[in-house]
C-alpha positions as CSV (number, residue, x, y, z in Angstrom):
1,M,-2.4,-11.3,9.3
2,D,1.3,-12.3,7.9
3,I,3.9,-9.5,9.1
4,Q,5.5,-10.1,5.6
5,D,2.1,-9.1,4.1
6,A,1.8,-6.0,6.1
7,R,5.5,-5.2,5.5
8,N,4.8,-5.5,1.8
9,V,2.1,-3.2,1.9
10,V,3.8,-0.6,3.6
11,E,6.6,-0.7,1.4
12,S,4.8,-0.8,-1.6
13,I,2.8,2.6,-0.6
14,L,6.2,4.3,0.5
15,K,7.6,3.3,-3.2
16,N,4.6,4.7,-4.7
17,E,3.6,1.4,-6.4
18,K,0.5,1.0,-4.5
19,P,-2.3,3.5,-4.9
20,E,-4.8,4.9,-2.4
21,G,-7.9,2.8,-3.5
22,Y,-10.8,0.5,-3.0
23,S,-8.9,-1.8,-0.9
24,I,-6.1,0.3,1.0
25,D,-6.1,3.6,2.8
26,W,-3.8,5.5,5.3
27,V,-3.8,8.1,7.6
28,Q,-0.7,10.3,9.3
29,G,-1.8,9.6,13.0
30,I,-4.7,8.7,15.3
31,E,-5.6,12.9,16.2
32,N,-8.6,12.6,13.9
33,R,-10.1,9.6,15.0
34,D,-13.8,10.1,13.0
35,T,-11.8,9.7,10.0
36,I,-10.3,6.5,11.1
37,G,-13.6,5.6,12.3
38,K,-15.2,6.4,8.8
39,K,-12.5,4.3,6.8
40,I,-13.0,1.2,9.2
41,A,-17.0,1.1,8.8
42,A,-16.5,1.5,5.0
43,F,-14.1,-1.2,4.6
44,A,-16.3,-3.5,6.7
45,T,-19.4,-2.8,4.6
46,S,-17.4,-3.3,1.3
47,D,-14.7,-6.2,0.5
48,G,-12.5,-5.4,3.5
49,G,-9.0,-3.6,3.0
50,W,-5.7,-2.5,4.7
51,L,-5.9,0.4,7.0
52,I,-2.2,1.9,8.0
53,I,-1.5,4.3,10.6
54,G,1.8,6.5,10.3
55,I,2.1,7.5,6.5
56,D,1.6,11.2,5.7
57,D,0.0,12.6,2.5
58,N,3.3,12.6,0.8
59,R,3.8,8.9,1.3
60,R,6.4,9.2,3.9
61,A,6.4,7.4,7.5
62,S,5.9,9.6,10.3
63,D,6.2,7.9,13.8
64,I,3.1,6.9,15.6
65,G,4.4,7.0,19.1
66,D,3.3,5.0,22.0
67,K,2.0,1.7,20.5
68,Q,-0.5,1.1,23.5
69,S,-2.0,4.5,23.0
70,L,-2.7,4.0,19.5
71,I,-4.4,0.3,20.0
72,T,-6.8,2.1,22.9
73,A,-7.4,4.9,20.8
74,V,-8.4,2.3,17.8
75,G,-10.4,0.3,20.6
76,E,-12.6,3.7,21.3
77,V,-13.0,4.2,17.5
78,L,-14.5,0.6,17.2
79,R,-16.9,0.8,20.2
80,N,-18.7,3.5,18.0
81,C,-19.0,1.1,14.9
82,Q,-22.1,-1.1,14.7
83,P,-21.7,-4.0,14.3
84,I,-18.0,-3.8,15.3
85,P,-15.5,-5.4,12.9
86,S,-13.6,-8.4,14.5
87,L,-9.8,-6.6,14.1
88,N,-6.9,-8.2,15.5
89,D,-4.1,-6.3,17.0
90,P,-2.0,-4.4,14.3
91,Q,1.3,-5.5,12.9
92,F,3.8,-2.9,13.7
93,I,6.3,-2.2,10.8
94,E,9.6,-0.5,11.6
95,I,10.6,2.2,8.8
96,E,13.8,4.2,9.0
97,N,13.5,4.0,12.9
98,K,9.6,4.8,12.6
99,S,6.9,2.9,13.5
100,V,4.0,2.5,11.1
101,A,0.8,0.0,12.3
102,V,-0.9,-2.1,9.7
103,Y,-4.9,-3.2,10.4
104,K,-6.5,-5.6,8.3
105,I,-10.2,-4.7,8.1
106,P,-12.3,-7.8,7.4
107,S,-15.6,-7.5,5.6
108,L,-18.8,-8.1,7.1
109,G,-20.1,-10.3,4.4
110,G,-22.8,-8.2,3.4
111,A,-23.9,-6.3,6.6
112,I,-23.4,-2.6,6.7
113,C,-21.1,-1.3,9.2
114,E,-22.1,2.0,10.9
115,Y,-19.9,4.6,12.5
116,N,-21.7,6.8,15.1
117,G,-24.8,5.7,13.5
118,T,-24.1,6.7,9.9
119,P,-23.4,4.0,7.2
120,Y,-20.3,3.8,5.0
121,H,-18.8,1.9,2.2
122,R,-15.8,2.2,0.2
123,V,-16.1,4.5,-3.2
124,Q,-12.8,4.2,-5.2
125,D,-10.4,5.7,-3.0
126,S,-12.8,7.1,-0.3
127,A,-15.3,6.4,2.5
128,K,-18.5,7.9,1.7
129,K,-21.8,8.0,3.7
130,M,-24.5,5.7,2.2
131,T,-27.7,7.0,0.6
132,T,-31.0,4.9,1.6
133,Q,-31.1,3.6,-2.0
134,E,-27.8,2.2,-1.6
135,V,-28.6,0.7,1.8
136,M,-31.3,-1.0,0.5
137,R,-29.8,-2.1,-2.8
138,K,-27.0,-3.6,-0.8
139,L,-29.1,-5.5,1.8
140,S,-31.5,-6.7,-1.0
141,A,-28.5,-7.8,-3.0
142,Y,-27.2,-10.0,-0.1
143,G,-30.9,-11.5,0.8
144,V,-30.6,-9.7,4.0
145,V,-33.9,-8.0,3.6
146,C,-36.4,-7.8,0.8
147,W,-38.5,-4.4,1.0
148,E,-41.1,-6.1,-1.0
149,R,-41.5,-8.9,1.6
150,M,-41.8,-6.8,4.8
151,P,-45.0,-6.7,6.2
152,S,-47.2,-3.7,5.7
153,T,-49.9,-2.2,8.1
154,A,-52.8,-3.2,5.5
155,G,-54.7,-6.1,7.0
156,V,-56.0,-8.9,4.8
157,E,-59.6,-7.2,4.6
158,Q,-57.8,-4.6,2.6
159,I,-57.7,-7.1,-0.4
160,D,-59.5,-6.3,-3.9
161,G,-61.2,-9.2,-4.4
162,E,-61.9,-8.5,-8.1
163,E,-58.0,-8.3,-8.4
164,L,-57.3,-11.5,-6.3
165,E,-59.9,-13.3,-8.6
166,F,-58.0,-12.2,-11.7
167,Y,-54.6,-13.4,-10.7
168,L,-55.9,-16.5,-9.1
169,Q,-57.6,-17.1,-12.6
170,K,-54.8,-16.6,-14.6
171,A,-52.5,-18.8,-12.4
172,N,-54.9,-21.6,-12.5
173,A,-55.2,-21.3,-16.2
174,R,-51.7,-21.4,-16.8
175,N,-51.1,-24.8,-14.5
176,P,-54.8,-26.4,-14.6
177,V,-52.7,-30.0,-12.8
178,D,-52.2,-27.9,-9.9
179,Q,-55.1,-25.5,-8.9
180,K,-54.5,-23.1,-6.1
181,T,-56.8,-21.9,-3.4
182,A,-56.7,-18.0,-2.7
183,D,-54.8,-18.6,0.5
184,A,-52.2,-20.8,-1.0
185,F,-51.9,-18.4,-3.8
186,L,-51.2,-15.3,-1.6
187,I,-48.7,-17.3,0.7
188,S,-47.0,-18.7,-2.4
189,N,-46.5,-15.2,-4.1
190,K,-44.9,-13.6,-0.8
191,A,-48.3,-11.3,-0.7
192,L,-48.9,-12.3,2.7
193,S,-46.9,-11.7,6.0
194,E,-45.9,-14.6,8.4
195,D,-49.3,-13.9,10.6
196,R,-51.1,-14.1,7.8
197,K,-53.0,-11.2,8.9
198,H,-51.3,-8.6,7.1
199,L,-50.2,-8.0,3.2
200,T,-46.3,-7.7,2.5
201,N,-45.5,-4.5,0.8
202,L,-45.8,-6.4,-2.2
203,G,-49.2,-7.5,-1.6
204,T,-50.2,-4.1,-0.9
205,I,-48.9,-2.5,-4.1
206,V,-50.5,-5.3,-6.0
207,L,-53.7,-6.4,-4.3
208,S,-54.9,-4.0,-2.0
209,K,-57.8,-1.6,-2.7
210,K,-56.1,1.8,-2.2
211,P,-52.2,0.9,-1.5
212,S,-51.4,4.8,-1.0
213,D,-53.2,4.5,2.1
214,F,-50.5,2.1,3.6
215,I,-47.6,3.1,1.1
216,P,-48.0,6.6,0.5
217,Q,-46.0,6.6,-2.8
218,C,-48.2,4.5,-4.7
219,K,-49.7,7.1,-6.6
220,I,-49.1,8.8,-10.2
221,Q,-50.2,12.4,-10.8
222,M,-51.1,12.8,-14.3
223,V,-51.6,16.5,-15.7
224,R,-52.5,17.8,-19.5
225,F,-51.4,21.4,-20.0
226,K,-52.4,23.6,-22.9
227,G,-49.3,24.7,-24.6
228,T,-45.6,23.7,-24.3
229,K,-45.2,25.1,-21.0
230,P,-46.4,24.0,-17.5
231,V,-48.9,26.7,-16.7
232,D,-52.3,26.5,-17.8
233,R,-53.8,22.8,-16.9
234,V,-56.4,21.4,-18.9
235,A,-57.1,18.3,-17.1
236,A,-55.6,16.3,-14.1
237,F,-56.1,13.2,-12.4
238,L,-54.4,11.4,-9.3
239,A,-54.5,7.6,-9.9
240,E,-54.3,5.3,-6.4
241,Y,-54.8,1.8,-7.4
242,P,-53.5,-1.6,-7.3
243,A,-50.5,-1.9,-9.7
244,R,-52.7,-3.7,-12.7
245,K,-55.4,-1.0,-12.4
246,M,-53.1,1.8,-12.1
247,I,-51.7,0.7,-15.2
248,M,-54.7,0.6,-17.1
249,S,-56.0,3.9,-15.6
250,C,-52.8,5.8,-16.6
251,M,-53.1,4.6,-20.1
252,N,-56.8,5.6,-20.3
253,F,-55.7,9.0,-19.3
254,V,-53.1,9.3,-21.5
255,K,-54.8,8.2,-24.7
256,L,-57.6,10.6,-23.8
257,N,-55.5,13.4,-23.4
258,L,-52.8,12.7,-26.3
259,P,-53.0,14.2,-30.0
260,V,-54.0,11.6,-32.3
261,R,-52.8,10.7,-36.0
262,E,-54.6,9.2,-38.7
263,R,-53.9,6.1,-40.8
264,H,-55.9,4.1,-43.0
265,E,-56.3,0.0,-43.8
266,G,-58.3,-0.3,-46.9
267,A,-61.3,1.9,-46.9
268,N,-61.1,2.2,-43.2
269,R,-59.9,5.7,-41.3
270,I,-58.2,4.8,-37.8
271,E,-57.4,7.3,-35.1
272,E,-54.8,6.3,-32.7
273,P,-52.4,8.4,-30.1
274,V,-49.5,10.3,-31.8
275,I,-47.2,8.1,-29.9
276,P,-47.6,4.3,-30.1
277,E,-49.5,2.4,-27.7
278,R,-47.0,0.1,-26.8
279,A,-44.3,2.7,-26.1
280,L,-46.8,4.3,-23.6
281,R,-47.5,1.2,-22.2
282,E,-43.9,0.3,-21.4
283,A,-43.4,3.8,-19.9
284,V,-46.1,3.3,-17.7
285,V,-45.4,-0.1,-16.6
286,N,-41.9,1.0,-15.9
287,M,-43.1,3.5,-13.4
288,V,-45.0,1.0,-11.3
289,V,-42.4,-1.8,-11.8
290,H,-38.9,0.3,-11.1
291,R,-40.1,2.9,-9.0
292,D,-38.2,3.5,-5.6
293,Y,-41.2,2.7,-3.1
294,N,-38.8,4.4,-0.1
295,D,-38.6,7.8,-2.0
296,S,-41.1,10.3,-1.0
297,Q,-41.0,12.2,-4.6
298,E,-44.0,12.0,-6.8
299,S,-44.4,10.0,-9.9
300,L,-45.6,12.1,-12.6
301,I,-46.8,11.9,-16.3
302,R,-47.1,15.3,-18.0
303,I,-48.9,16.1,-21.5
304,F,-48.1,19.1,-23.7
305,D,-48.7,19.9,-27.1
306,D,-45.7,18.8,-28.4
307,R,-44.5,16.2,-26.0
308,I,-45.3,13.6,-23.2
309,E,-42.9,13.1,-20.1
310,F,-42.7,10.3,-17.6
311,Q,-41.0,11.4,-14.2
312,N,-40.3,8.5,-11.6
313,P,-37.9,8.1,-8.7
314,G,-35.8,5.2,-9.0
315,A,-33.0,6.1,-11.2
316,P,-30.5,3.5,-12.0
317,D,-26.9,4.5,-11.3
318,K,-24.5,5.3,-14.0
319,L,-23.2,2.2,-14.7
320,E,-26.4,0.5,-14.5
321,M,-27.7,2.6,-16.7
322,E,-25.3,1.8,-19.6
323,K,-26.0,-1.7,-19.0
324,I,-29.7,-1.2,-19.5
325,L,-29.3,1.2,-22.6
326,H,-26.5,-0.8,-24.3
327,Q,-26.8,-4.1,-23.3
328,G,-30.4,-4.8,-22.5
329,I,-29.4,-6.1,-19.1
330,P,-32.5,-6.4,-17.0
331,L,-32.2,-4.7,-13.7
332,H,-35.6,-5.2,-11.6
333,R,-35.9,-3.1,-8.4
334,N,-39.1,-4.8,-7.4
335,Q,-38.6,-8.3,-8.8
336,G,-42.0,-9.3,-7.0
337,I,-44.3,-6.7,-8.9
338,Y,-42.6,-7.7,-12.2
339,N,-43.5,-11.3,-11.3
340,F,-47.2,-10.6,-10.7
341,L,-47.6,-8.3,-13.9
342,R,-45.4,-10.5,-16.6
343,P,-47.7,-13.5,-16.7
344,V,-50.7,-11.2,-17.4
345,H,-49.2,-9.5,-19.8
346,Q,-48.9,-6.3,-18.2
347,A,-45.1,-6.2,-18.5
348,E,-42.7,-7.2,-21.3
349,A,-39.9,-9.7,-20.8
350,A,-36.9,-8.7,-18.8
351,G,-34.8,-5.9,-20.5
352,Q,-36.9,-5.3,-23.3
353,G,-38.6,-1.9,-22.2
354,I,-36.4,0.7,-23.4
355,P,-35.9,-1.1,-26.7
356,I,-39.4,-1.4,-27.4
357,M,-40.0,2.2,-26.7
358,K,-37.4,3.0,-29.3
359,K,-38.1,0.8,-31.8
360,E,-42.0,1.8,-31.6
361,M,-41.0,5.6,-32.0
362,K,-38.8,5.0,-35.0
363,R,-41.7,2.7,-36.6
364,V,-43.9,5.7,-36.8
365,G,-40.9,8.3,-37.7
366,L,-40.4,9.8,-34.5
367,G,-37.2,10.6,-32.4
368,E,-36.1,8.2,-29.7
369,P,-37.2,8.8,-26.2
370,E,-35.0,11.3,-24.3
371,I,-33.7,9.6,-21.1
372,T,-32.5,12.1,-18.2
373,I,-31.3,11.1,-14.9
374,L,-31.4,14.0,-12.2
375,S,-30.4,13.0,-8.8
376,S,-32.7,10.1,-7.9
377,I,-35.3,11.0,-10.8
378,F,-35.7,8.7,-13.9
379,H,-37.1,10.8,-16.7
380,I,-38.5,10.0,-20.2
381,T,-39.5,12.7,-23.0
382,M,-41.3,11.3,-26.0
383,R,-41.9,14.2,-28.5
384,F,-44.2,14.3,-31.2
385,E,-42.3,16.1,-34.0
386,E,-41.0,13.6,-36.5
387,R,-37.3,13.0,-36.9
388,G,-34.8,13.8,-39.5
389,P,-33.5,11.0,-41.8
390,D,-30.5,9.5,-40.4
391,T,-29.3,7.2,-43.2
392,L,-30.3,6.5,-47.1
393,E,-33.1,3.9,-45.9
394,D,-34.8,6.8,-43.6
395,T,-34.2,9.3,-46.5
396,I,-36.3,6.9,-48.9
397,L,-39.0,5.7,-45.9
398,F,-39.8,9.6,-45.5
399,Y,-40.0,10.0,-49.4
400,G,-42.2,7.0,-49.6
401,R,-44.3,8.3,-47.0
402,E,-44.7,11.5,-48.8
403,K,-45.7,10.3,-52.2
404,G,-47.7,7.4,-50.8
405,S,-46.3,5.1,-53.2
406,I,-43.0,4.9,-55.1
407,S,-41.3,2.6,-57.8
408,T,-38.0,1.2,-58.0
409,S,-37.1,3.3,-60.8
410,D,-38.1,6.3,-58.8
411,V,-35.6,5.4,-56.1
412,M,-32.9,4.7,-58.6
413,A,-33.2,8.1,-60.4
414,I,-33.6,10.5,-57.5
415,Y,-30.9,8.6,-55.4
416,K,-28.5,7.6,-58.2
417,L,-28.7,4.0,-57.2
418,S,-28.2,0.8,-59.2
419,R,-31.4,-1.7,-59.2
420,P,-30.0,-4.2,-57.1
421,T,-29.6,-1.8,-54.3
422,A,-32.8,0.1,-54.9
423,I,-34.6,-3.2,-54.4
424,R,-32.7,-4.2,-51.5
425,I,-33.7,-1.2,-49.8
426,L,-37.2,-1.2,-50.4
427,N,-37.4,-4.8,-49.8
428,G,-36.0,-4.3,-46.3
429,L,-38.5,-1.5,-45.9
430,V,-41.1,-4.2,-46.6
431,A,-39.7,-6.6,-44.0
432,K,-39.9,-4.0,-41.4
433,G,-43.6,-3.2,-42.0
434,F,-43.0,0.0,-43.5
435,A,-44.4,-0.8,-46.9
436,K,-46.2,-3.1,-49.1
437,H,-45.0,-4.4,-52.4
438,E,-47.8,-4.5,-55.2
439,G,-47.3,-5.8,-58.8
440,K,-45.0,-7.6,-60.5
441,R,-41.3,-6.9,-62.1
442,R,-41.0,-3.2,-63.3
443,N,-44.4,-2.5,-63.1
444,S,-44.6,-2.9,-59.4
445,K,-45.0,-0.2,-56.6
446,Y,-44.2,0.1,-52.9
447,I,-47.2,1.4,-51.0
448,F,-46.5,3.2,-47.4
């Protein structure tokens, strides 16, 4: 650490040019050593930073006293850090006949630093205790640990032979030149631990007969209530299967207990769930793929007379949620599970889940899924009632559905539109699959 750099940092603080923030912090003295320890650990866990001892809350220098006593005190603090950051001796800067100590805290490069057994990291201008979820996310991001690849207590005898054969056939069909044996498939897909006697967490979730025997969170509770409040239960089922069968089981329960709507294709009357099946499947798949398997809270599907709710531990933080909703940026908590399910058409391409749900709900005239985040819980509500029209196109769509068929002249007269505008909107509804155009010229009709 260059003394001039240290002096520049101190002077910028005293002149109020440098804010307390992600990479800089200060304390008045060494009286509260726990505060110093937390700040050092937080900087070491994050990207490093400057810690100045001898500046008060009003940005004024306050003499640190005996310099050796300060070095000794900081050394005692460091001994309570794990791992211990490699700090050099401080630079002492003289300000108005008062000494200020400047430490430059190095980053541990992805490792997590604990103070008195508690991990800390920098959040804006403070040292914050890390949650279990934050610890796992950081370790995974730096490749220090991958929860999915850690060995579980499930032995290889717990493998569901039917599931293994299913995935193996799919894999060999995709690559007929390089046919894999069962063992080779398990190893290449990180489903086996290094001793080849146990399944990894990934292998347990995807391939074991009953994953919840080894990872208790591998369950989805499903309940059908009578009415609109969670009081009178009509049906309930607890799903405890490997991932693919879990999705199939949940979909069967949901379709069996959802209200249906009717549609006609020619002379055929077709009944289907009031919520589009593709939207339901995306919600169920997300519960398996994006669940935080370190969180003991339950995954839950609840069906009421007016809505269906999906509740799942593993909510993204605010910034991640914005990226998912507005930019379609994919964020996979459990990449291995996704990699298993995607090739067998149980999961959509990365980042498409929520956009697909929104599109499917709008296609049948329903409101968008309502997304709520409470603590670590991700909650989606899909309501059965039709949404109100948002645009002129929506208004014409609802009118067409009510009448069954309309003409260009109908739209022109009712909504005071020119013929080219009416034709453009109606053709747009045809292109989106909401209507069919039959007949020619002025005698043609748009069938909804």
